[in-house]
C-alpha positions as CSV (number, residue, x, y, z in Angstrom):
1,M,135.6,76.5,70.9
2,S,138.2,77.5,73.4
3,S,137.8,77.2,77.2
4,Q,137.6,81.0,77.4
5,D,134.8,81.1,74.9
6,K,132.9,78.5,77.0
7,V,133.5,80.5,80.2
8,V,132.2,83.7,78.5
9,E,129.2,81.9,77.1
10,N,128.4,80.4,80.5
11,L,128.8,83.8,82.2
12,T,126.6,85.4,79.6
13,K,123.8,82.9,80.2
14,T,124.2,83.4,84.0
15,I,123.9,87.1,83.6
16,E,120.8,86.7,81.4
17,M,119.2,84.4,84.0
18,M,120.0,86.8,86.8
19,A,118.6,89.8,84.9
20,N,115.3,87.9,84.3
21,E,115.1,87.0,87.9
22,L,115.9,90.6,88.9
23,T,113.0,91.8,86.7
24,L,110.6,89.2,88.2
25,L,111.6,90.2,91.8
26,R,111.2,93.9,91.0
27,E,107.7,93.2,89.7
28,Q,106.9,91.2,92.8
29,V,108.1,94.0,95.1
30,A,106.0,96.5,93.1
31,Y,102.9,94.3,93.4
32,L,103.3,93.7,97.1
33,T,104.1,97.3,97.8
34,Q,100.9,98.3,96.0
35,K,98.9,95.7,98.0
36,L,100.4,96.9,101.3
37,Y,100.3,100.7,100.8
38,G,98.0,101.2,97.8
39,K,94.3,102.1,97.8
40,S,92.0,99.5,99.0
41,S,88.3,99.3,98.6
42,E,86.7,98.4,101.9
43,K,83.0,97.9,101.6
44,S,80.7,97.5,104.5
45,I,77.4,95.7,104.4
46,Q,74.5,97.4,106.1
47,V,72.7,94.9,108.5
48,N,69.1,95.7,109.4
49,G,68.8,96.6,113.0
50,Q,72.5,97.0,113.7
51,L,73.7,100.5,114.5
52,S,76.8,102.0,112.9
53,L,79.6,103.7,114.8
54,F,80.3,106.0,111.9
55,D,77.0,107.1,110.6
56,E,75.7,110.3,112.1
57,E,72.1,109.6,111.1
58,Q,69.7,108.8,113.9
59,L,66.7,106.5,113.5
60,P,63.3,108.1,114.1
61,E,62.6,106.0,117.2
62,E,65.9,107.3,118.8
63,D,64.8,110.9,118.5
64,A,61.8,110.2,120.9
65,D,64.2,108.7,123.5
66,L,66.4,111.8,123.7
67,P,65.8,114.2,126.7
68,R,64.4,117.6,125.7
């Protein structure tokens, strides 16, 4: 095997390694982009006795406290 063949073989291996690494990095970027900007499921737990800032419902005892 000539030295040029060895150089070509080494360069081919390097290109294959870099292509694999590029594929992995693209997958990581896609995953992290999805985590950052994608849909998220935020679930809130309802705690007895604690009022919510976002629910428009009023408790029955609150209706009696309102001025008429």
